N, C-alpha and C positions, 0 to 999 in steps of 0.2 A: 484438628486432626492432621497428622502427617501421612505422607505416602511412603509405602515400603514395597520394594521389589523382592519377590520371594521365589524360591525354588523348593518344591515340595514333591512328595510321592503320594500317589493315590492308592487306595486299598488294593487295586489290581497290580500294583508295582510300577505303573507308568509315571513318568516325570511330568510335573505340572509347573508352569512358570506364569507369573502375572504380577498384578499390583494389588495391594490391600491397604486400606486406610485405617489407621488406629492412632491412639495417643502415644503409644510407646511400642518398642519392638516386642516386649513381652505380651502386650495385648494383641499384637499382630499374630504372634505364634498361637495364642489362645484362639483367635478367630479362625485360623487355619485348621486347628485341631477340631474345632466345633463342626467343621465341614467334612471331617473324616480324612483330612490330609495330614501327612507327617512332614513338618517343615524341616528342610535341610539347610537353608540359608535365607536370612531375612535382613535386607539392607535398606536403610533409609534413603529415600530419593531427595536430593537437595533441589534448590530452585533451578540450578543449571540443567538437571535432568528433566524437570518438568518444562523447561524451556525448549526441549527438542521439538523439531518442526516436521510435520508431514510434508513431503514434497508437493509443490504446487500442482504438478500433474496428477498426483494421487488423490487430492482432496475432492475434485468433482466425481471421480470414480467411487470413492468411499461414500459420498453423499448419495449418489444415484443407487448404489447397491443397497444401502440402508433403506432408502425410500421404497425400493422394489420389495424387499423382505417385509417391511411393515405393511405395505399395501396388500401383500399376500396373506396377512393375518398372523405373521410370526411375531412373538412377543419381543419387546425391545432388548431384553437381556439375552434371549436366545439368538437374536439377530446379531448382536455385537459379539457373542461367543463364536458364532459361525464365521464371522468376518475375521475375528482374531486368529482362529485356527488356520485360515487360508491366507493370512497377510504375508506379503512378499518380503517385507523388511522388518527388522527387529524394532525399529522406532514405531512403526505402525502398530505392531503387536503390543508394544508397551502402552501406547496411547489408548488403544481400544480396551486393553485390560484395565487401565486406570478409569476409563469411563464406566465400565461394568462395576468396578468396586464402588465408585461414587454413587451409582444408581442403587446398589444394594444398601448403601448407607442412608438412603432416603432422599438423595438429591434428584432434582430434575435433570433432564438431558442438557439443557442450556447451562445449568449450574455446574454440572460435571465438566462440560467443555470449558468453562471459565477457569478450571484448574490447569488447562493446557492452552494458554492464550497465544502461544506462538503457532499452534496448529489451527486454532479456530479463532479468526479475528472477531472483533467486537460486533461488526455488522452481521456476521454469520450467526453469532450467538443470539443477537437481537431477533433475527428472523425465526430461528428455531424456537426461541421462547414464545414468540407470538403464535407459532403453529401449535405448540404444546398447549397453551392456554385455550386455544380455539378447538382443540381436539382434531386438528387437521394436519398432523405432522407429516404423514406420507406425501400428501399433495404439495405441501410447502417445501419439503426436501427435494422433490422432483423438480420443481421450478427453481429452487436454489442451485441445483446441479446444472440446469440449463444456463443460468446466469453466470456461474463460475466458468463454464466452458466458453461462453461468449466473451467474458472479460479476459480470460487467458489468451484466447485467439487475438483479441485486440492488442493486448500487451506484447505478444510476440511480433505482431506486425510493426508496432512502434519500435521495439528493440532492434529489429532487422533494419528498419529505416534509419535509425540513429547510429547504426554500426559504422557506416562510411564516414559521416561527419565526426564521429568520435576518433576514428583512426587518423583522419586528416588533422584534427585539432592536436592530437597527441604528437604526431610527427612534427607539425609546425612548431609547437612549443619546445620540443626537444632540440630542433635545429636552432631556434632562436636562443635558447639557453646555452647551447654549445658555442654559438657565435659570440655571445656576450661574455662567456666565461674564458674562452681560450683564444679566439681569433682576434677580437677587438683589442685586448691588451697588447698583443704583439704588434698590431698596426700602430697603436698609440706610441709605442717606443720609437718607431720610425719617424712619426710626425714630430715628436718632441725634439728629435735631433735636428730638424730643419729650422726650428725657432720661429716658424710662421704662426700667425694667429689662425686659430681653427674656426670653421664656420659653426653657427649655432646648432644645426642638426648633429654635427660631429661631437660637440661638447655635451649635448644631451645624451648621445649614445655612450660616451665615456662615463658620464655620471651614472647611467643605468648599469653599465658594466661593473663599475666600482661598488655600487649598491648590492648587486647580485653576488659579487665575490666576497665582500667583507660583511655584508649585512644579511646573508641568507638565514642565520639563526633567528634574527629578529623578524624576518618575513615569515618564517615557519611558525614562530610564536604568535604573530598577528593573525595568520590564517587559522591556527588552532583556537585562539581566543575568540575569533569571529564565529567559528563553527560551534564552540561551546555556548556562546551567547544565543545563537539561533536555536540551539537545542533546548536551552533553558526557557526561552520564550515559547517554544513549541510545546513544552510540557506544562507550563503554568496556564491554567484555564483562561485567566483574564488577558494575558499577553497573546495566547493562541487566538482568542476571539478577535483581538485587535489586528493581529497579523492576517487572519482570514478575511476580515473586512477590507484590509488594505489590498489583498490579492484580488478581490472582486472589483477593484478600481483600476487594475492594470489592463490597458486596452487589448493587448494581444493575448493575454492569459485568461482574463475574466470570462469570455464566451465559452472557452473549453471547460473551465472549472464549473461554470453554471450548467452547461449541457450534461456533463458527467453526473453531477449530483441530481439534476432534474430526472435523468434516466433512471438513476438508482431509486429516487423517491417514488416515481411512477411505478416502477417494477415492483418494489417492496409493497406498496399499497395494493397493487393488483393481486399479488400472490396472497397476501393476508386476507383481503376481502373475499377472494375466491375460496379461501379456507374457512370462511365463516367468522373471521375476527371482526368485532365491531369497529366502526370507523374511528372513534376516538382512540381506542387501544392501538389500532393500526397506525395512526398518526404518531402516537408516542413511540412506537417501535421504529417507525421509519425515520423519525428525527435522530435517533441514535445511530443509524446506519450511514449517515451522510459524512463525507470527509471534511467539508467546510462547515465549521461551527456556526458561522453567521447564517448560512442557509438553514442549518438545523434549528437555530433560534427562531427563524421565520416560520418554520413548520410548527414549532411549539406555540407560537403566537396564533397561527391559524387554527390550531387545535382548541385554543381558548375561545376563539370566536365561534367555532363550530359547537362547542359546549354551551355557548350562550344562545344558540339557535340559528346561526348563520349556515348557509350551505358551504360546501367545500370550495366550490368555484369562487363564491363571493369572498370567502376568507383569504384565499390565495391571491385574488385580484387586489384586495385591500392592502396586503403586504407588499406587493410590487417587487417581490424578490425572484419570482419565477416567470418564465416566458409566457406570452399571451396564448401560445398554442396549447400549453398545458391547461390553462384556465378555460379555454373554449371547449376542449375535449372533456374536461370535468363537468362543465355545464351541460354538454350534450349527454354525457353518461348519466347524470343525475335526472335529466328530463326523461330519458328513455328507460331508466332502471337498469342500465348496463354500465355502471361506473367502473367495475373491474375490467371490462373489455376495453373501454375507452382509455383507461390508464395504461393498459398493456400497449395500445397503439401509440400513446404518447411516449412511452419508454422506447419503442422502436424508432419513432421519429427523432427523438433526441439522441439516440445511439448513432443513427446514421448521420445526423448533423455533426456529432462529435468526430466521427471518422472522417467526414469531409473536411472539417476544419483542420484536423491533424494532418491529413494528406496535403492540403494547401500550404500549411505552415512548414511542413518538412520539405515540400517542393521549393519553397522560397528560401528556406534556411540553408540548404546545401550549397547553392551557388553563392549566396551571401557569405557563407563561411569561407569558401575557397577564395573569394575576392579579398576578404579581410586578411586571411593568412598571407595571401600573395602581396597585398599592400604592405604588411608588416615586414616581410622579407625584403621587398624593394626599398622600403625606407631605410633599413639597416645598410643595404648595399650602397645607397646614395650617400648616407652619412659617412661611409668608409671611402667612397670614391671622390667626394667633393674636394677634400684637401689635395688629392693627387691632381685633379683637374686644375685647381688653383695654382699649384706648384708649377705645372707645365706652362700655364699662362705667364707666370712671372719669368720663367726661364726664357721664353720666347721674346 
């Protein structure tokens, strides 16, 4: 089926806009007439239209509002209709209307959200699907909204912390490029007129300047080719798995990646278990929410061990992919019958650990960046000044 955006008139004369799913525009008009609507315009939505994205700040609000309406006993279709009528943006109205149409066609909420992947990421849809299958969608959506709020706050702190280093790096690169492209060539002409042998740092600087001035198309092509190669490796499942495994071996990066996915795994399992989802189904859902596929494979392997009769703590300990704190809390939760509570605590511990690591990394990164940029500028100045000092020595 294709998605069609329509504008129609209701029996009372009011104008109605929304999304309808049908095999053709003719069937879309017929579907509208069967509802008592008089279609005025029916236009097919292409992939670009369905790729429109709900703003990041709006998704937690939409999730929480939907959870509140469903918890109050409002039917899902009516809840989406009310939210569509009050939506502040045309994109949000369009997405909510598309969800309603997909639900009327018999799709689940998670399947309907899959038609708008730019608005609803995969991990979001995985959690919603688990909540639907367990019949605990309102509680799952409420916890999902809390998670989205916390993740957005963390992302904002990181972005603000990276703003200063980004400005310093940009200015330093622009200054360096300007020196190499315009200042160094003029200085070189002066040196060539003296006929003296140039020091090694100066020769290296001249070579870099010539490369930048004459070979910049090749440099841009190399950068673009590298970016395309990384993107292709990121898309292919086998290469993505290899890349994710390699990232887990990078000393400075691996602890943060592991902490982020451990917090996501513990939080997802906690939410789904509180909603009544069986452990095996919760593990399958949680594995699909993780950003690192190597860690996701470890969860799937743990699920197989649980299916064979092992406890969750023993299965995670055997895989050795997750920190001991998570294993110990899982064991405590299984012994006390409060696995969901212990998993929520584990998620909080890993989230705080991630924030501390990020703060420490950023605190060390900023002065290191300033020193590196300063050293680069000093090296360029020394390469320019060395021939002048050598010439003065010869004159004396």
